[in-house]
Biopython code that builds the backbone (N, CA, C, O; Angstrom):
import numpy as np
from Bio.PDB.StructureBuilder import StructureBuilder

atoms = [
    (1, "UNK", "N", (79.314, 103.507, 86.357)),
    (1, "UNK", "CA", (78.582, 104.580, 85.741)),
    (1, "UNK", "C", (79.502, 105.752, 85.419)),
    (1, "UNK", "O", (79.365, 106.389, 84.374)),
    (2, "UNK", "N", (80.445, 106.036, 86.328)),
    (2, "UNK", "CA", (81.336, 107.173, 86.060)),
    (2, "UNK", "C", (82.323, 106.876, 84.944)),
    (2, "UNK", "O", (82.913, 107.796, 84.378)),
    (3, "UNK", "N", (82.506, 105.628, 84.626)),
    (3, "UNK", "CA", (83.404, 105.284, 83.515)),
    (3, "UNK", "C", (82.827, 105.692, 82.163)),
    (3, "UNK", "O", (83.567, 106.071, 81.255)),
    (4, "UNK", "N", (81.497, 105.611, 82.032)),
    (4, "UNK", "CA", (80.900, 105.770, 80.720)),
    (4, "UNK", "C", (79.992, 106.989, 80.566)),
    (4, "UNK", "O", (79.508, 107.261, 79.468)),
    (5, "UNK", "N", (79.758, 107.717, 81.645)),
    (5, "UNK", "CA", (78.876, 108.888, 81.562)),
    (5, "UNK", "C", (79.549, 109.988, 80.741)),
    (5, "UNK", "O", (80.674, 110.384, 81.044)),
    (6, "UNK", "N", (78.871, 110.482, 79.709)),
    (6, "UNK", "CA", (79.485, 111.484, 78.838)),
    (6, "UNK", "C", (79.710, 112.828, 79.520)),
    (6, "UNK", "O", (80.554, 113.607, 79.077)),
    (7, "UNK", "N", (78.973, 113.111, 80.587)),
    (7, "UNK", "CA", (79.092, 114.405, 81.253)),
    (7, "UNK", "C", (80.154, 114.421, 82.346)),
    (7, "UNK", "O", (80.423, 115.475, 82.922)),
    (8, "UNK", "N", (80.760, 113.283, 82.643)),
    (8, "UNK", "CA", (81.828, 113.211, 83.643)),
    (8, "UNK", "C", (83.153, 113.081, 82.905)),
    (8, "UNK", "O", (83.382, 112.110, 82.183)),
    (9, "UNK", "N", (84.012, 114.056, 83.090)),
    (9, "UNK", "CA", (85.287, 114.083, 82.388)),
    (9, "UNK", "C", (86.423, 113.918, 83.396)),
    (9, "UNK", "O", (87.049, 114.901, 83.792)),
    (10, "UNK", "N", (86.689, 112.685, 83.812)),
    (10, "UNK", "CA", (87.777, 112.396, 84.736)),
    (10, "UNK", "C", (88.801, 111.512, 84.056)),
    (10, "UNK", "O", (88.447, 110.666, 83.235)),
    (11, "UNK", "N", (90.074, 111.700, 84.393)),
    (11, "UNK", "CA", (91.092, 110.791, 83.852)),
    (11, "UNK", "C", (90.813, 109.355, 84.310)),
    (11, "UNK", "O", (90.321, 109.135, 85.417)),
    (12, "UNK", "N", (91.121, 108.408, 83.473)),
    (12, "UNK", "CA", (90.859, 106.997, 83.777)),
    (12, "UNK", "C", (91.524, 106.570, 85.081)),
    (12, "UNK", "O", (90.958, 105.773, 85.830)),
    (13, "UNK", "N", (92.719, 107.092, 85.361)),
    (13, "UNK", "CA", (93.423, 106.726, 86.594)),
    (13, "UNK", "C", (92.640, 107.164, 87.834)),
    (13, "UNK", "O", (92.623, 106.443, 88.832)),
    (14, "UNK", "N", (91.988, 108.337, 87.789)),
    (14, "UNK", "CA", (91.162, 108.800, 88.920)),
    (14, "UNK", "C", (89.926, 107.923, 89.086)),
    (14, "UNK", "O", (89.535, 107.592, 90.205)),
    (15, "UNK", "N", (89.326, 107.556, 87.984)),
    (15, "UNK", "CA", (88.154, 106.669, 88.035)),
    (15, "UNK", "C", (88.558, 105.323, 88.627)),
    (15, "UNK", "O", (87.858, 104.791, 89.489)),
    (16, "UNK", "N", (89.682, 104.766, 88.173)),
    (16, "UNK", "CA", (90.163, 103.489, 88.690)),
    (16, "UNK", "C", (90.423, 103.560, 90.194)),
    (16, "UNK", "O", (90.072, 102.637, 90.929)),
    (17, "UNK", "N", (91.034, 104.649, 90.650)),
    (17, "UNK", "CA", (91.313, 104.830, 92.073)),
    (17, "UNK", "C", (90.023, 104.908, 92.867)),
    (17, "UNK", "O", (89.899, 104.272, 93.914)),
    (18, "UNK", "N", (89.056, 105.685, 92.378)),
    (18, "UNK", "CA", (87.773, 105.823, 93.062)),
    (18, "UNK", "C", (87.046, 104.474, 93.141)),
    (18, "UNK", "O", (86.530, 104.104, 94.196)),
    (19, "UNK", "N", (87.009, 103.757, 92.041)),
    (19, "UNK", "CA", (86.316, 102.471, 91.998)),
    (19, "UNK", "C", (86.976, 101.485, 92.960)),
    (19, "UNK", "O", (86.278, 100.756, 93.665)),
    (20, "UNK", "N", (88.295, 101.450, 92.999)),
    (20, "UNK", "CA", (89.002, 100.534, 93.893)),
    (20, "UNK", "C", (88.747, 100.894, 95.360)),
    (20, "UNK", "O", (88.566, 100.004, 96.191)),
    (21, "UNK", "N", (88.730, 102.191, 95.683)),
    (21, "UNK", "CA", (88.437, 102.605, 97.060)),
    (21, "UNK", "C", (87.023, 102.195, 97.461)),
    (21, "UNK", "O", (86.806, 101.725, 98.578)),
    (22, "UNK", "N", (86.070, 102.368, 96.564)),
    (22, "UNK", "CA", (84.686, 101.985, 96.848)),
    (22, "UNK", "C", (84.577, 100.471, 96.997)),
    (22, "UNK", "O", (83.888, 99.987, 97.895)),
    (23, "UNK", "N", (85.248, 99.720, 96.129)),
    (23, "UNK", "CA", (85.234, 98.262, 96.213)),
    (23, "UNK", "C", (85.825, 97.791, 97.541)),
    (23, "UNK", "O", (85.267, 96.907, 98.191)),
    (24, "UNK", "N", (86.945, 98.377, 97.942)),
    (24, "UNK", "CA", (87.600, 97.989, 99.188)),
    (24, "UNK", "C", (86.737, 98.345, 100.400)),
    (24, "UNK", "O", (86.662, 97.574, 101.357)),
    (25, "UNK", "N", (86.088, 99.504, 100.361)),
    (25, "UNK", "CA", (85.201, 99.913, 101.447)),
    (25, "UNK", "C", (84.075, 98.898, 101.630)),
    (25, "UNK", "O", (83.786, 98.482, 102.752)),
    (26, "UNK", "N", (83.451, 98.506, 100.540)),
    (26, "UNK", "CA", (82.352, 97.548, 100.621)),
    (26, "UNK", "C", (82.850, 96.151, 101.016)),
    (26, "UNK", "O", (82.155, 95.429, 101.730)),
    (27, "UNK", "N", (84.022, 95.777, 100.566)),
    (27, "UNK", "CA", (84.599, 94.494, 100.976)),
    (27, "UNK", "C", (84.861, 94.486, 102.480)),
    (27, "UNK", "O", (84.613, 93.484, 103.151)),
    (28, "UNK", "N", (85.363, 95.604, 103.010)),
    (28, "UNK", "CA", (85.599, 95.708, 104.454)),
    (28, "UNK", "C", (84.294, 95.596, 105.236)),
    (28, "UNK", "O", (84.241, 94.927, 106.268)),
    (29, "UNK", "N", (83.238, 96.251, 104.745)),
    (29, "UNK", "CA", (81.940, 96.164, 105.406)),
    (29, "UNK", "C", (81.402, 94.733, 105.384)),
    (29, "UNK", "O", (80.883, 94.250, 106.390)),
    (30, "UNK", "N", (81.521, 94.062, 104.255)),
    (30, "UNK", "CA", (81.067, 92.675, 104.154)),
    (30, "UNK", "C", (81.863, 91.756, 105.070)),
    (30, "UNK", "O", (81.291, 90.871, 105.707)),
    (31, "UNK", "N", (83.163, 91.951, 105.143)),
    (31, "UNK", "CA", (83.992, 91.127, 106.024)),
    (31, "UNK", "C", (83.635, 91.355, 107.493)),
    (31, "UNK", "O", (83.651, 90.415, 108.287)),
    (32, "UNK", "N", (83.314, 92.592, 107.854)),
    (32, "UNK", "CA", (82.883, 92.879, 109.224)),
    (32, "UNK", "C", (81.568, 92.167, 109.529)),
    (32, "UNK", "O", (81.387, 91.634, 110.624)),
    (33, "UNK", "N", (80.654, 92.158, 108.566)),
    (33, "UNK", "CA", (79.395, 91.443, 108.755)),
    (33, "UNK", "C", (79.631, 89.941, 108.894)),
    (33, "UNK", "O", (78.981, 89.277, 109.701)),
    (34, "UNK", "N", (80.554, 89.417, 108.111)),
    (34, "UNK", "CA", (80.874, 87.994, 108.185)),
    (34, "UNK", "C", (81.482, 87.646, 109.545)),
    (34, "UNK", "O", (81.179, 86.595, 110.109)),
    (35, "UNK", "N", (82.332, 88.517, 110.067)),
    (35, "UNK", "CA", (82.911, 88.305, 111.395)),
    (35, "UNK", "C", (81.828, 88.327, 112.473)),
    (35, "UNK", "O", (81.850, 87.512, 113.395)),
    (36, "UNK", "N", (80.883, 89.256, 112.358)),
    (36, "UNK", "CA", (79.779, 89.329, 113.306)),
    (36, "UNK", "C", (78.927, 88.060, 113.232)),
    (36, "UNK", "O", (78.516, 87.522, 114.260)),
    (37, "UNK", "N", (78.670, 87.593, 112.028)),
    (37, "UNK", "CA", (77.912, 86.361, 111.844)),
    (37, "UNK", "C", (78.639, 85.184, 112.480)),
    (37, "UNK", "O", (78.011, 84.335, 113.112)),
    (38, "UNK", "N", (79.943, 85.129, 112.319)),
    (38, "UNK", "CA", (80.755, 84.079, 112.923)),
    (38, "UNK", "C", (80.640, 84.123, 114.444)),
    (38, "UNK", "O", (80.544, 83.080, 115.091)),
    (39, "UNK", "N", (80.652, 85.326, 115.015)),
    (39, "UNK", "CA", (80.516, 85.483, 116.461)),
    (39, "UNK", "C", (79.142, 85.012, 116.935)),
    (39, "UNK", "O", (79.031, 84.336, 117.958)),
    (40, "UNK", "N", (78.107, 85.369, 116.192)),
    (40, "UNK", "CA", (76.744, 85.030, 116.595)),
    (40, "UNK", "C", (76.412, 83.555, 116.386)),
    (40, "UNK", "O", (75.751, 82.953, 117.232)),
    (41, "UNK", "N", (76.851, 82.964, 115.289)),
    (41, "UNK", "CA", (76.506, 81.580, 114.979)),
    (41, "UNK", "C", (77.502, 80.572, 115.526)),
    (41, "UNK", "O", (77.134, 79.449, 115.872)),
    (42, "UNK", "N", (78.747, 80.971, 115.602)),
    (42, "UNK", "CA", (79.795, 80.058, 116.033)),
    (42, "UNK", "C", (80.513, 79.442, 114.845)),
    (42, "UNK", "O", (79.985, 79.376, 113.735)),
    (43, "UNK", "N", (81.729, 78.993, 115.113)),
    (43, "UNK", "CA", (82.577, 78.464, 114.048)),
    (43, "UNK", "C", (82.014, 77.186, 113.441)),
    (43, "UNK", "O", (82.160, 76.962, 112.240)),
    (44, "UNK", "N", (81.375, 76.344, 114.246)),
    (44, "UNK", "CA", (80.834, 75.086, 113.715)),
    (44, "UNK", "C", (79.759, 75.362, 112.653)),
    (44, "UNK", "O", (79.745, 74.723, 111.601)),
    (45, "UNK", "N", (78.872, 76.305, 112.933)),
    (45, "UNK", "CA", (77.829, 76.657, 111.963)),
    (45, "UNK", "C", (78.439, 77.274, 110.708)),
    (45, "UNK", "O", (78.006, 76.981, 109.594)),
    (46, "UNK", "N", (79.431, 78.117, 110.887)),
    (46, "UNK", "CA", (80.081, 78.748, 109.734)),
    (46, "UNK", "C", (80.792, 77.707, 108.874)),
    (46, "UNK", "O", (80.786, 77.807, 107.647)),
    (47, "UNK", "N", (81.398, 76.716, 109.507)),
    (47, "UNK", "CA", (82.043, 75.644, 108.749)),
    (47, "UNK", "C", (81.024, 74.841, 107.961)),
    (47, "UNK", "O", (81.332, 74.317, 106.890)),
    (48, "UNK", "N", (79.814, 74.743, 108.487)),
    (48, "UNK", "CA", (78.771, 73.996, 107.802)),
    (48, "UNK", "C", (78.227, 74.755, 106.593)),
    (48, "UNK", "O", (78.095, 74.188, 105.508)),
    (49, "UNK", "N", (77.910, 76.048, 106.783)),
    (49, "UNK", "CA", (77.317, 76.803, 105.675)),
    (49, "UNK", "C", (78.354, 77.330, 104.689)),
    (49, "UNK", "O", (78.021, 77.605, 103.536)),
    (50, "UNK", "N", (79.583, 77.473, 105.116)),
    (50, "UNK", "CA", (80.700, 77.879, 104.254)),
    (50, "UNK", "C", (80.389, 79.082, 103.360)),
    (50, "UNK", "O", (80.460, 78.975, 102.136)),
    (51, "UNK", "N", (80.045, 80.223, 103.961)),
    (51, "UNK", "CA", (79.751, 81.388, 103.113)),
    (51, "UNK", "C", (81.006, 81.872, 102.389)),
    (51, "UNK", "O", (82.111, 81.828, 102.930)),
    (52, "UNK", "N", (80.812, 82.330, 101.166)),
    (52, "UNK", "CA", (81.896, 82.910, 100.369)),
    (52, "UNK", "C", (81.438, 84.267, 99.866)),
    (52, "UNK", "O", (80.299, 84.418, 99.424)),
    (53, "UNK", "N", (82.306, 85.238, 99.929)),
    (53, "UNK", "CA", (81.989, 86.566, 99.436)),
    (53, "UNK", "C", (82.601, 86.752, 98.055)),
    (53, "UNK", "O", (83.775, 86.458, 97.831)),
    (54, "UNK", "N", (81.784, 87.243, 97.142)),
    (54, "UNK", "CA", (82.253, 87.522, 95.784)),
    (54, "UNK", "C", (81.695, 88.870, 95.367)),
    (54, "UNK", "O", (80.536, 89.184, 95.638)),
    (55, "UNK", "N", (82.493, 89.632, 94.734)),
    (55, "UNK", "CA", (82.057, 90.925, 94.214)),
    (55, "UNK", "C", (82.325, 90.995, 92.728)),
    (55, "UNK", "O", (83.299, 91.617, 92.303)),
    (56, "UNK", "N", (81.476, 90.367, 91.929)),
    (56, "UNK", "CA", (81.725, 90.360, 90.486)),
    (56, "UNK", "C", (81.640, 91.760, 89.891)),
    (56, "UNK", "O", (80.955, 92.640, 90.412)),
    (57, "UNK", "N", (82.342, 91.933, 88.810)),
    (57, "UNK", "CA", (82.320, 93.231, 88.126)),
    (57, "UNK", "C", (80.970, 93.452, 87.467)),
    (57, "UNK", "O", (80.222, 92.512, 87.199)),
    (58, "UNK", "N", (80.682, 94.707, 87.216)),
    (58, "UNK", "CA", (79.431, 95.081, 86.565)),
    (58, "UNK", "C", (79.562, 94.899, 85.074)),
    (58, "UNK", "O", (80.683, 94.947, 84.567)),
    (59, "UNK", "N", (78.511, 94.698, 84.358)),
    (59, "UNK", "CA", (77.120, 94.748, 84.795)),
    (59, "UNK", "C", (76.714, 93.485, 85.539)),
    (59, "UNK", "O", (76.967, 92.369, 85.086)),
    (60, "UNK", "N", (76.084, 93.680, 86.683)),
    (60, "UNK", "CA", (75.708, 92.573, 87.558)),
    (60, "UNK", "C", (74.792, 91.576, 86.868)),
    (60, "UNK", "O", (74.920, 90.369, 87.072)),
    (61, "UNK", "N", (73.882, 92.065, 86.064)),
    (61, "UNK", "CA", (72.917, 91.177, 85.413)),
    (61, "UNK", "C", (73.603, 90.059, 84.637)),
    (61, "UNK", "O", (73.094, 88.940, 84.570)),
    (62, "UNK", "N", (74.744, 90.359, 84.061)),
    (62, "UNK", "CA", (75.456, 89.370, 83.268)),
    (62, "UNK", "C", (76.455, 88.580, 84.111)),
    (62, "UNK", "O", (76.526, 87.356, 84.005)),
    (63, "UNK", "N", (77.209, 89.261, 84.930)),
    (63, "UNK", "CA", (78.326, 88.624, 85.619)),
    (63, "UNK", "C", (77.928, 87.804, 86.835)),
    (63, "UNK", "O", (78.596, 86.814, 87.136)),
    (64, "UNK", "N", (76.875, 88.168, 87.544)),
    (64, "UNK", "CA", (76.463, 87.402, 88.719)),
    (64, "UNK", "C", (75.980, 86.016, 88.315)),
    (64, "UNK", "O", (76.354, 85.021, 88.937)),
    (65, "UNK", "N", (75.160, 85.947, 87.288)),
    (65, "UNK", "CA", (74.651, 84.631, 86.870)),
    (65, "UNK", "C", (75.788, 83.743, 86.362)),
    (65, "UNK", "O", (75.783, 82.540, 86.623)),
    (66, "UNK", "N", (76.748, 84.301, 85.654)),
    (66, "UNK", "CA", (77.892, 83.518, 85.185)),
    (66, "UNK", "C", (78.719, 83.000, 86.355)),
    (66, "UNK", "O", (79.139, 81.842, 86.362)),
    (67, "UNK", "N", (78.952, 83.868, 87.354)),
    (67, "UNK", "CA", (79.728, 83.464, 88.521)),
    (67, "UNK", "C", (78.996, 82.384, 89.315)),
    (67, "UNK", "O", (79.623, 81.433, 89.782)),
    (68, "UNK", "N", (77.688, 82.518, 89.472)),
    (68, "UNK", "CA", (76.902, 81.517, 90.206)),
    (68, "UNK", "C", (76.999, 80.152, 89.538)),
    (68, "UNK", "O", (77.133, 79.136, 90.220)),
    (69, "UNK", "N", (76.934, 80.122, 88.224)),
    (69, "UNK", "CA", (77.055, 78.856, 87.502)),
    (69, "UNK", "C", (78.457, 78.264, 87.662)),
    (69, "UNK", "O", (78.617, 77.062, 87.877)),
    (70, "UNK", "N", (79.456, 79.121, 87.554)),
    (70, "UNK", "CA", (80.846, 78.675, 87.696)),
    (70, "UNK", "C", (81.096, 78.079, 89.083)),
    (70, "UNK", "O", (81.775, 77.061, 89.214)),
    (71, "UNK", "N", (80.542, 78.722, 90.121)),
    (71, "UNK", "CA", (80.749, 78.268, 91.502)),
    (71, "UNK", "C", (79.781, 77.164, 91.916)),
    (71, "UNK", "O", (79.931, 76.573, 92.986)),
    (72, "UNK", "N", (78.795, 76.887, 91.077)),
    (72, "UNK", "CA", (77.711, 75.957, 91.421)),
    (72, "UNK", "C", (77.085, 76.364, 92.751)),
    (72, "UNK", "O", (76.946, 75.553, 93.667)),
    (73, "UNK", "N", (76.713, 77.635, 92.834)),
    (73, "UNK", "CA", (76.180, 78.217, 94.072)),
    (73, "UNK", "C", (74.831, 77.614, 94.422)),
    (73, "UNK", "O", (74.016, 77.335, 93.543)),
    (74, "UNK", "N", (74.601, 77.415, 95.717)),
    (74, "UNK", "CA", (73.310, 76.956, 96.219)),
    (74, "UNK", "C", (72.367, 78.134, 96.442)),
    (74, "UNK", "O", (71.156, 78.021, 96.257)),
    (75, "UNK", "N", (72.943, 79.264, 96.842)),
    (75, "UNK", "CA", (72.128, 80.436, 97.177)),
    (75, "UNK", "C", (72.963, 81.696, 96.958)),
    (75, "UNK", "O", (74.154, 81.728, 97.267)),
    (76, "UNK", "N", (72.324, 82.724, 96.425)),
    (76, "UNK", "CA", (72.954, 84.032, 96.277)),
    (76, "UNK", "C", (72.241, 84.973, 97.229)),
    (76, "UNK", "O", (71.014, 85.073, 97.212)),
    (77, "UNK", "N", (73.011, 85.662, 98.059)),
    (77, "UNK", "CA", (72.462, 86.664, 98.966)),
    (77, "UNK", "C", (72.906, 88.012, 98.443)),
    (77, "UNK", "O", (74.096, 88.245, 98.231)),
    (78, "UNK", "N", (71.939, 88.906, 98.234)),
    (78, "UNK", "CA", (72.300, 90.226, 97.727)),
    (78, "UNK", "C", (71.396, 91.285, 98.313)),
    (78, "UNK", "O", (70.241, 91.023, 98.649)),
    (79, "UNK", "N", (71.928, 92.471, 98.431)),
    (79, "UNK", "CA", (71.146, 93.598, 98.906)),
    (79, "UNK", "C", (70.333, 94.182, 97.770)),
    (79, "UNK", "O", (70.679, 94.032, 96.598)),
    (80, "UNK", "N", (69.252, 94.849, 98.127)),
    (80, "UNK", "CA", (68.423, 95.527, 97.130)),
    (80, "UNK", "C", (68.347, 97.005, 97.482)),
    (80, "UNK", "O", (68.495, 97.391, 98.642)),
    (81, "UNK", "N", (68.121, 97.801, 96.488)),
    (81, "UNK", "CA", (67.901, 99.229, 96.700)),
    (81, "UNK", "C", (66.412, 99.496, 96.722)),
    (81, "UNK", "O", (65.933, 100.343, 97.476)),
    (82, "UNK", "N", (65.699, 98.788, 95.915)),
    (82, "UNK", "CA", (64.248, 98.905, 95.866)),
    (82, "UNK", "C", (63.794, 99.917, 94.835)),
    (82, "UNK", "O", (64.478, 100.903, 94.559)),
    (83, "UNK", "N", (62.635, 99.654, 94.275)),
    (83, "UNK", "CA", (62.024, 100.562, 93.306)),
    (83, "UNK", "C", (60.774, 101.160, 93.928)),
    (83, "UNK", "O", (60.232, 100.630, 94.899)),
    (84, "UNK", "N", (60.336, 102.239, 93.373)),
    (84, "UNK", "CA", (59.101, 102.858, 93.844)),
    (84, "UNK", "C", (57.940, 102.394, 92.972)),
    (84, "UNK", "O", (58.139, 101.883, 91.870)),
    (85, "UNK", "N", (56.753, 102.576, 93.473)),
    (85, "UNK", "CA", (55.568, 102.215, 92.704)),
    (85, "UNK", "C", (55.294, 100.724, 92.767)),
    (85, "UNK", "O", (55.927, 99.994, 93.530)),
    (86, "UNK", "N", (54.370, 100.295, 91.979)),
    (86, "UNK", "CA", (53.944, 98.897, 91.981)),
    (86, "UNK", "C", (55.089, 97.936, 91.685)),
    (86, "UNK", "O", (55.208, 96.928, 92.382)),
    (87, "UNK", "N", (55.956, 98.197, 90.669)),
    (87, "UNK", "CA", (57.042, 97.241, 90.409)),
    (87, "UNK", "C", (57.983, 97.061, 91.604)),
    (87, "UNK", "O", (58.548, 95.984, 91.790)),
    (88, "UNK", "N", (58.152, 98.103, 92.405)),
    (88, "UNK", "CA", (59.067, 98.022, 93.534)),
    (88, "UNK", "C", (58.493, 97.351, 94.759)),
    (88, "UNK", "O", (59.213, 97.131, 95.732)),
    (89, "UNK", "N", (57.212, 97.019, 94.738)),
    (89, "UNK", "CA", (56.602, 96.391, 95.898)),
    (89, "UNK", "C", (57.143, 94.991, 96.140)),
    (89, "UNK", "O", (57.232, 94.551, 97.286)),
    (90, "UNK", "N", (57.497, 94.304, 95.102)),
    (90, "UNK", "CA", (57.873, 92.909, 95.225)),
    (90, "UNK", "C", (59.384, 92.720, 95.327)),
    (90, "UNK", "O", (59.872, 92.116, 96.283)),
    (91, "UNK", "N", (60.111, 93.225, 94.363)),
    (91, "UNK", "CA", (61.540, 92.920, 94.296)),
    (91, "UNK", "C", (62.253, 93.986, 93.473)),
    (91, "UNK", "O", (61.630, 94.644, 92.640)),
    (92, "UNK", "N", (63.547, 94.160, 93.699)),
    (92, "UNK", "CA", (64.309, 95.172, 92.978)),
    (92, "UNK", "C", (64.559, 94.796, 91.533)),
    (92, "UNK", "O", (64.442, 93.629, 91.158)),
    (93, "UNK", "N", (64.897, 95.760, 90.742)),
    (93, "UNK", "CA", (65.078, 95.597, 89.310)),
    (93, "UNK", "C", (66.211, 94.630, 88.963)),
    (93, "UNK", "O", (66.023, 93.728, 88.147)),
    (94, "UNK", "N", (67.385, 94.811, 89.574)),
    (94, "UNK", "CA", (68.521, 93.940, 89.265)),
    (94, "UNK", "C", (68.248, 92.519, 89.722)),
    (94, "UNK", "O", (68.495, 91.567, 88.982)),
    (95, "UNK", "N", (67.743, 92.374, 90.931)),
    (95, "UNK", "CA", (67.440, 91.043, 91.443)),
    (95, "UNK", "C", (66.419, 90.352, 90.556)),
    (95, "UNK", "O", (66.535, 89.162, 90.266)),
    (96, "UNK", "N", (65.423, 91.109, 90.130)),
    (96, "UNK", "CA", (64.384, 90.562, 89.256)),
    (96, "UNK", "C", (64.981, 89.983, 87.981)),
    (96, "UNK", "O", (64.501, 88.973, 87.466)),
    (97, "UNK", "N", (66.024, 90.622, 87.476)),
    (97, "UNK", "CA", (66.626, 90.161, 86.222)),
    (97, "UNK", "C", (67.310, 88.803, 86.379)),
    (97, "UNK", "O", (67.529, 88.116, 85.381)),
    (98, "UNK", "N", (67.654, 88.395, 87.608)),
    (98, "UNK", "CA", (68.318, 87.115, 87.827)),
    (98, "UNK", "C", (67.347, 85.944, 87.855)),
    (98, "UNK", "O", (67.746, 84.802, 87.626)),
    (99, "UNK", "N", (66.093, 86.212, 88.131)),
    (99, "UNK", "CA", (65.146, 85.134, 88.385)),
    (99, "UNK", "C", (65.077, 84.099, 87.273)),
    (99, "UNK", "O", (64.954, 82.906, 87.553)),
    (100, "UNK", "N", (65.152, 84.524, 86.035)),
    (100, "UNK", "CA", (65.061, 83.554, 84.938)),
    (100, "UNK", "C", (66.434, 83.060, 84.472)),
    (100, "UNK", "O", (66.513, 82.248, 83.550)),
    (101, "UNK", "N", (67.503, 83.532, 85.088)),
    (101, "UNK", "CA", (68.845, 83.134, 84.685)),
    (101, "UNK", "C", (69.487, 82.125, 85.630)),
    (101, "UNK", "O", (70.451, 81.459, 85.253)),
    (102, "UNK", "N", (68.972, 82.001, 86.853)),
    (102, "UNK", "CA", (69.613, 81.183, 87.866)),
    (102, "UNK", "C", (68.795, 79.949, 88.219)),
    (102, "UNK", "O", (67.567, 79.948, 88.135)),
    (103, "UNK", "N", (69.500, 78.912, 88.613)),
    (103, "UNK", "CA", (68.828, 77.704, 89.086)),
    (103, "UNK", "C", (68.970, 77.558, 90.596)),
    (103, "UNK", "O", (68.440, 76.610, 91.175)),
    (104, "UNK", "N", (69.678, 78.486, 91.244)),
    (104, "UNK", "CA", (69.841, 78.428, 92.689)),
    (104, "UNK", "C", (68.898, 79.436, 93.360)),
    (104, "UNK", "O", (68.246, 80.239, 92.692)),
    (105, "UNK", "N", (68.843, 79.373, 94.668)),
    (105, "UNK", "CA", (68.001, 80.289, 95.434)),
    (105, "UNK", "C", (68.635, 81.673, 95.494)),
    (105, "UNK", "O", (69.855, 81.812, 95.400)),
    (106, "UNK", "N", (67.790, 82.702, 95.650)),
    (106, "UNK", "CA", (68.246, 84.080, 95.830)),
    (106, "UNK", "C", (67.615, 84.608, 97.102)),
    (106, "UNK", "O", (66.399, 84.529, 97.277)),
    (107, "UNK", "N", (68.435, 85.147, 97.989)),
    (107, "UNK", "CA", (67.945, 85.815, 99.183)),
    (107, "UNK", "C", (68.234, 87.303, 98.995)),
    (107, "UNK", "O", (69.389, 87.725, 99.041)),
    (108, "UNK", "N", (67.183, 88.094, 98.783)),
    (108, "UNK", "CA", (67.323, 89.534, 98.569)),
    (108, "UNK", "C", (67.009, 90.246, 99.884)),
    (108, "UNK", "O", (65.949, 90.036, 100.475)),
    (109, "UNK", "N", (67.933, 91.084, 100.333)),
    (109, "UNK", "CA", (67.800, 91.771, 101.613)),
    (109, "UNK", "C", (67.582, 93.258, 101.362)),
    (109, "UNK", "O", (68.371, 93.912, 100.680)),
    (110, "UNK", "N", (66.499, 93.775, 101.924)),
    (110, "UNK", "CA", (66.188, 95.201, 101.777)),
    (110, "UNK", "C", (67.097, 96.047, 102.667)),
    (110, "UNK", "O", (67.622, 95.546, 103.661)),
    (111, "UNK", "N", (67.288, 97.314, 102.327)),
    (111, "UNK", "CA", (68.152, 98.178, 103.123)),
    (111, "UNK", "C", (67.554, 98.456, 104.502)),
    (111, "UNK", "O", (66.343, 98.364, 104.705)),
    (112, "UNK", "N", (68.426, 98.796, 105.433)),
    (112, "UNK", "CA", (67.992, 99.141, 106.787)),
    (112, "UNK", "C", (66.984, 100.279, 106.724)),
    (112, "UNK", "O", (67.186, 101.264, 106.013)),
    (113, "UNK", "N", (65.914, 100.136, 107.463)),
    (113, "UNK", "CA", (64.892, 101.160, 107.487)),
    (113, "UNK", "C", (63.821, 101.001, 106.431)),
    (113, "UNK", "O", (62.852, 101.760, 106.414)),
    (114, "UNK", "N", (63.979, 100.023, 105.543)),
    (114, "UNK", "CA", (62.992, 99.799, 104.499)),
    (114, "UNK", "C", (61.674, 99.358, 105.117)),
    (114, "UNK", "O", (61.653, 98.457, 105.956)),
    (115, "UNK", "N", (60.597, 99.971, 104.720)),
    (115, "UNK", "CA", (59.271, 99.569, 105.186)),
    (115, "UNK", "C", (58.413, 99.303, 103.951)),
    (115, "UNK", "O", (58.209, 100.184, 103.116)),
    (116, "UNK", "N", (57.924, 98.093, 103.854)),
    (116, "UNK", "CA", (57.113, 97.743, 102.702)),
    (116, "UNK", "C", (55.767, 98.461, 102.741)),
    (116, "UNK", "O", (55.156, 98.566, 103.804)),
    (117, "UNK", "N", (55.308, 98.946, 101.621)),
    (117, "UNK", "CA", (53.980, 99.563, 101.582)),
    (117, "UNK", "C", (52.862, 98.518, 101.459)),
    (117, "UNK", "O", (51.682, 98.871, 101.454)),
    (118, "UNK", "N", (53.224, 97.252, 101.363)),
    (118, "UNK", "CA", (52.236, 96.186, 101.235)),
    (118, "UNK", "C", (51.622, 95.891, 102.602)),
    (118, "UNK", "O", (52.340, 95.717, 103.587)),
    (119, "UNK", "N", (50.313, 95.836, 102.656)),
    (119, "UNK", "CA", (49.626, 95.500, 103.895)),
    (119, "UNK", "C", (48.725, 94.304, 103.669)),
    (119, "UNK", "O", (48.323, 94.022, 102.540)),
    (120, "UNK", "N", (48.412, 93.610, 104.734)),
    (120, "UNK", "CA", (47.500, 92.455, 104.635)),
    (120, "UNK", "C", (46.069, 92.923, 104.739)),
    (120, "UNK", "O", (45.147, 92.109, 104.679)),
]
sb = StructureBuilder()
sb.init_structure("model")
sb.init_model(0)
sb.init_chain("A")
sb.init_seg("    ")
for serial, (resi, resn, name, xyz) in enumerate(atoms, 1):
    if name == "N":
        sb.init_residue(resn, " ", resi, " ")
    sb.init_atom(name, np.array(xyz, "f"), 0.0, 1.0, " ", f" {name:<3s}", serial, name[0])
structure = sb.get_structure()
């Protein structure tokens, strides 16, 4: 977003540095989660499910589906931010856009502290 916003006037080198720092931060967080999962499930289970982490470039709507097809993915796990109102009750906007593009399963995970307004 900061690359193309007309109201943000930063040199391209600063934008590149910021984006790389953010990418590395999130990669470190994902790797820590993967290590925790390995500890909890054990190496045998991890060898069976063989999780792979990928961080495709944006726009996600286009690049995630292409990467999934290229990798012949069985399942995509992704976080959601969530929308407000009726459309946000079910699924996030970006995740929703993948539903008609993918032939594999999608596991969408809500953010910590998310409480659904849907009641039985």
